[in-house]
N, C-alpha and C positions, 0 to 999 in steps of 0.2 A: 597383417595377412596379405595386403596388397603387394608387399615386398616379395613374399614367397611366390606369388603368381607371376609377378614381373620378372623375377629371376629365372623361373621355370621357362618362360617365353624366350628369354635371352639364351639360356644354356641348352634347352631342348630335351632334357631328361630329368626325371626325379632323382636319380642317383647323383648326377652332377650338382643339382640344386641342394640336395641333402649334404653332399660333401662340402660345398661352399659354406653352408651354415656351420658345419662342424669345424672346418678349418679357421673360420673367422670367429668362432666361439660366440655366435649370436644365440641368445636365449629366445625360445619360442614358447607360446602358451600350451600347457598340457593339462588335461583333466586327470586328477589323481584321486583315487578312492581313499578317504580318510574317515575312519570311524563310521562306516556305512553311508557316508555322503561324498559327493564329488566336490573337489575344490580346485580352482584354477591356480596352477603353479607355473613358474617360468623356469625353464631349464635348457641348457645347451644341448644341441643335437649330439647323439652318440652314434658312432659308426659301428655297424655289426662286423663281425670277422669276415674276411674275404673268403669266398668259397674255396679257393685253392690253397688257403693257408691253414685250415683247421679240418683235418680229415675226420675227426670224431664227430664234429657237428655236421659237416657237409657231405660226408661219405655215403650216406644212406640213399636208397633208391628214390626218395622224394626229391633229392637234389641232383639226380643223375640226368645227363643230357641224352641218355640212351632210353629207348623204349623197351617194353617188356620182351619184345621179339628180338632184341639185340641190335636193331637198327638205330639210326639217329632220328630225332624228332622231325627233321626236315625230309625224311624218307617217307613220311606218311602221305597218303593220297590227299591232295588239296593243299599240302604245305608248300611254301615257296622256298 
């Protein structure tokens, strides 16, 4: 786990850190539910689909960069 935090410090984002583990095929510990109990398993990081590559998954309003009023998120008061 120290490697995860060290790499995050070096890369500066969780997305880049996750991508590094995925690209290098490094297995990480994951709690999996098995027959009503949790077991520690090791598995390689999987990359989710890119938002611009799968319109069925990412096309809904929950993933939109626009607000309900039609503006962009950064048009809201207090946004930078």
